[in-house]
C-alpha positions, 0 to 999 in steps of 0.5 A: 479484462480488456477495455474497448474504446470507440475512436472518432473517424479521421476527417478528410476531403474524401469519404470519412472512415468508419469508426474504429475500435481500439482494444486496450491491452490488459491481461486476459484473466478469468475472473475468480468466481469468488470475486464476481460480486466485487465491483470495487476495492471497498467491496473486498473488506466484507468478502474477506470478513467471511474468509479470515478468522475473527482475530486476523480480520480484526487486526487487518481492518482495525485502526486504533482507539476509536478509529477516528483517524481511520474514518477521517482518512476516507472522509477527507477525500470527499471535501475536494471535487473535480473540475473536468475539461471537455472536448479533449481528445483522450484516446492516448491516455495512459497511467505510466509514472516514473518513480526514482528513475523507474517507469511503472505502468500505474501510479499506485503500489502495494504498501507494506503490511505485516499481516500479509502472510497471515491472511493469505498463503505466502502472501508477501511472495504473492504480492511481490510476484503480482507487482512484478507482473503488472509493473508496479512497486511492492514494499515488503514490511519489516513485520512480515513473515517471509524472509526479506531475501525470499521476497526480493527473489520473488519480485523485482519491484520489491522495496523493503520497509524497516521498523528500527529502534534508535540503536546502531547495533540493530540498525546497521546489520539490518540495513546491510542485510537488505542491501546484500539482498539487492533491495534498491529502496529502503523505507524507514517507518517513523510514526511508531515510537511506541505501539498504539492502543489497538483496542480492536486487537484485544476485543478480537483476540489478536496478539503477536505471537498468536496465543492459542485459546479455546475461542481462537481455536473456534474462530479458526475452525469456522473458517476452514478455507483459511485454516486449511488453505493458509495456516495448515498449508504454510505449516506443512510446507514451510514449518511454523512462520517466524518474524524474520525481519525485525532485527531480533537475534531469535525471531519470534514464531507466529503462534506460541503460548510462551514466546515473546516477540522482541520489540526493541524500543523505538522511542529513541529513534531520531534524526541522527539515526536517519543520517546514519542510515543515509551513510550506510544505505547506497540506494534510495532512502524513504521516510514513511509516516511524515505529516508535518511540513517541517519534518519534510524540510529536515528530511530533505536536509538529511539527504533523504530521497523521498517521503511518504505522507501517512498516518499508518492507515489510521493505526497509530495516533488516533485523531491524527489528521488525514495525510491527503490534507497535509500533501500541499504543505509537505510538497512545498517543503520537499524541494527535490525529494519525491513525495508519496502518500498512503492511508485511506485510498480506495478509489481511482478518484482518490488516487487522482485527487492525491496526485493533484494535491502533489503526490507523485505516487500513492500506496494502498494496503489493506485491499490487496491483502483482502484480495489475496486472502479471497482468491490468491494471486488471481484475486490480487490481479483482479483487484489491481485491474479494478483500480486501473480501470477506474483511473482510466475512466476517470482520466477520460472524463476529466479530460487528461491523457497522462497522470502528469496532467492531474494538477491542483487546478483540476480540484476545488473544495466540494463546498466551493463558491456557487457562481 
């Protein structure tokens, strides 16, 4: 993809220059044929539905219970509107963003997703490599199938996200393992004290490990692209995938009639365990899943480096408030901590609204997995390009040249006063 902008001629006492064109360097990549009808990240969901077996798609796309949080995450963005400025020279606009002292080319990254390598061949490695190539961060999920050491080798920007119980005997070895692997940022997810009531998983036939049933076999057979391109290719080349990064002594396989995935109880995880991790972990420590400003204050006092305002993409407590609504309050309590956000972001306008409300960076999940399942690394590159170009156009029309200019005065309630 490339973008061509027409620049104004410079004014001088002599004959004015003819308008000149500036080509903004974007990776020159051929659009995958399977992505030609994809015009936005939102289009990826229906396209992935035609590729992924019903249980896998249901697991990835669904929320919990009645999906109220899932819907609310999207609708909340409609309640704020932009107030653009005009007649601003926006020829120098760029999206470069600094996060934890590192410069990234865009203000968004890949959120942790446990199902990435179930949806796409070597999905975790694919995302890590693409993230490195486009210079944005990728967070590997603790529930992923690829060993964390392999993902770290694949992508220099990879972070690691952990699901941990309130048990130092499990916390310490896993934290030390991530540190030995060379990860610089550790993300502790804190909004899963128990598993949510994900009725969609029951309805679609998803479980971990996956239990072979006649219906599941049929669901896979009618998705031959996934069956041969992801599952069979993985098993033939690498053997049966296992959940390697949960701290279990015996990792559970992806598919089994009898195996049970170990789920150490997380309902005992508390602030003293965050403080333990802070003592062990030498890099940046982030808590993911905070919504209440008071929790942000405690995190700051506990030595945490950053928080991610999130409701787990609507996959935990149904009816939880949309994270974008809580950003200003969390920012007020954050002090020197970095504030990030995920859940519900699908458009460049969503990214810019979140930045205006105080997020310093945002993370997005499901669309990247969909893109990888449809067209592998090329699909992810294409999806990143879509969002990058949306943000670029939006910045021009807002009258800003840097994402740092996206401040709260650029927004007002969409049903604000009529003057």
